[in-house]
N, C-alpha and C positions, 0 to 999 in steps of 0.2 A: 661449373667449367664445361664449356659446351664442345671442346674440341678434343681431349686427349684419345689417341688410339686404344682400342678395347685392350690391347694386350698391357697397357700401362695403367689401367683403371684398377683401382682397389675398392672394392665394395664391401668387404667383410668389417662388419661392425666393430667386432673385437680388437682388430687390427688398428683401424681408424682411432678408436677410443685408447688403445694402448699408446699409439703415436701422440696423440694430444697430450696424455698424461706424462710422456716421456719428454716432449717438447717444452711443454710448459708456456712458453712465452709466445703471444700472438699479435698479430699486426690487425687492429680493429678498424675497419674501413666503414665510414658513412658518409653520406652525401649532403652537402648544404650548398643551396642555391645552384645545383648542376655541377658543383665541384666535389670531387672526391677528397676526404681528408682521413688520415689515419693517426692512429696512437699504438704504440708498444705497450703491452702491459701483460702480465701474468693472468692466466685464466685456468679454472678447474672447471671440470666436466662435473655436473650432478643429473639427477635424474627424478622426476615425479611419475606418478600413475600415467602420464599424459605424453610427455615428452622429455627429451635430451635438453640439458640447459648448460650455457657456460657462464659462469659468475666471474667477475674481476672488479676493479674499482680504478677510479682515476682521483687526481686533486680536485678539489672544489674549484680552483682557480682554473681549471681546464676548461675551457668553453665546450668541448665535444659532448659532454655528458647532456648539456641543455637540448640538443637535438634529439634526443632519446626521451624527453619527458612525456610527451604523448605517445611514445612508441614509434620507432622508425626501423625500416629494414637496415641492415647490417651485415658485413662479412667480416668473419675472423678466420686469418690465414695463420696457419702453423708451418713453417719452414723447418723441415727437417734436414738430415745429412744432405750433402751435394758435393760434388767433386767434378773437377775437369778430367776428361778421358782421353789418354793418349793413343793415337792411332797405332803406334808401335808397339802396344800391349796385345794387339790382336794377333794371334797366329796367322790369321787369312791374309795380315799385310804381306808377309812372306810369300804366299800362295800366288795372289793376284793383284795386290795392290789395290784394291777397291775399297778402300776405308778412309774416314775422315774423323776429326776430332768432334766430340761431343760433350755433352754434360749429364750427368748422371744426378737425380735428385729424388726428394721425398717430399710431399707437400699435402697438407689436409686444408680443406676449405669448409667451413660452417657457415651456412645462410640462415638468416633468422630474423626475428623481430628483436629489437633492442628496448629495453625499459630501465628505469633508474629508481632508486632508494636511498633515503638517508636515514632510515629505521636504525636506532643504535643496536638493538637485537640482532638484527640480520647482519649488520656490518660486522659484529662481533663473532657471529657464528661463521660468516665468511672468512675472517682473517684467521679463525682456528684451524678451518678445512685446508685454506691455502697454505699455512705454515705448516701444519702438520704433514701434507702430501711430500713435502720437500725435507723435513727433519726426521721423518720416522726410521730410516735406515742408519742415521749418525750414531756414532758410540755415545754421545750426550745431546740427544736433540733437545732443542731450544723449543720453549712454547711461551704463549702469551702472558702465562701465570709467572713468567720469569721476570718480567718487566715490573718495576715499581707500582705500587699501588695508583690507579688514576691516569697512570701514563698512557696507555693503550686506549683508553676513553677520550682523553684529550686529542690523541691523533686522529683518533675516528671523525671528530667534527672538523677535520680538514679533509675528508674524502667523499666521494660520493659512490655507491654500489651500482653496479650494472649487470643486467641478466641478459644473455642473447638465448632468447627461446628457439632453438634448432629446427628448422623446417626441412634443411636438406645437408647433409653430410657426404663430402666426396673426397677421393684421395687418388692421387697421381703417385706411382712408385716407377719412375723411370729408371730402370736398372739393367737395361741390356737385354731384358727377356727376349727379345726379337732374334738375338744372337745365337749361333751355335754354341755349345758347351764348351769347346776349347777355348773361343773367344771370351765368354762370361770369366772362365777360370784365369785368363790371361790378364783380364781388368783387375780382378781381385788380387792375384800376386802383384800386379804394378802398385795397387793402391796400397797394400799391405807394407810395401817396400818404402813409401812416402814417409817423411817426418812430419807431414801436416795432420793435424787431428782430425779434420773435416774428411780427408781422404781415407784414414782409418776407420771413421765411423761409417762412411759409405761402404767400405769392404766388409763391414760386420752385417750391415745389412743386407747386402748380397750374398755374403756366406750364409744368412739365414734362410734367404730366398731358395739357395741351393739345398738346404737340408730340406725344406718343405717340398721341393720338388722331388727328392729323392724318396721321401716319405709318402706319396700319392700312390 
């Protein structure tokens, strides 16, 4: 991301990785013949001694993976909570009226080189990692071992594994940081009063940021 103002940039790796883990679903973008193409897929972050990596998979019938057979640059976008901000939530509207609507959002972008694999052992380990990450906190977590013998192996033959070796990880948290405290709290109150899940999720993000600000 070349543009975002410094106030909105998030560079703390632990925060970025936490957001990737929480969001889970990525838009993976590659370019074919000068034209960008994208596919939505769950991805999980792993790490080796040298780099961060994002793992995912697509159907064998999906032509996107063929673009990565020799290694190609790609971009994974993780869109987090986002919400419309009503100008009436700002106390400063009543003071001077110099406010406008906006949109608050959280997004993480991972740039890197994409490669593919059809190795059965890699795919089995990847599917286990992907599943365990989402099932671990459930009262009765499901695991690959719960499926009938041979079922998962049969399904694996219809997918291709993808690894994005991350060269750059960037985040934007546009959550009214540049507004005075009263305006920030006004937005949080407005979002919390909404019945829209996305609004309440954004309010939670802003509340966490206010807590971090208070603890500095």
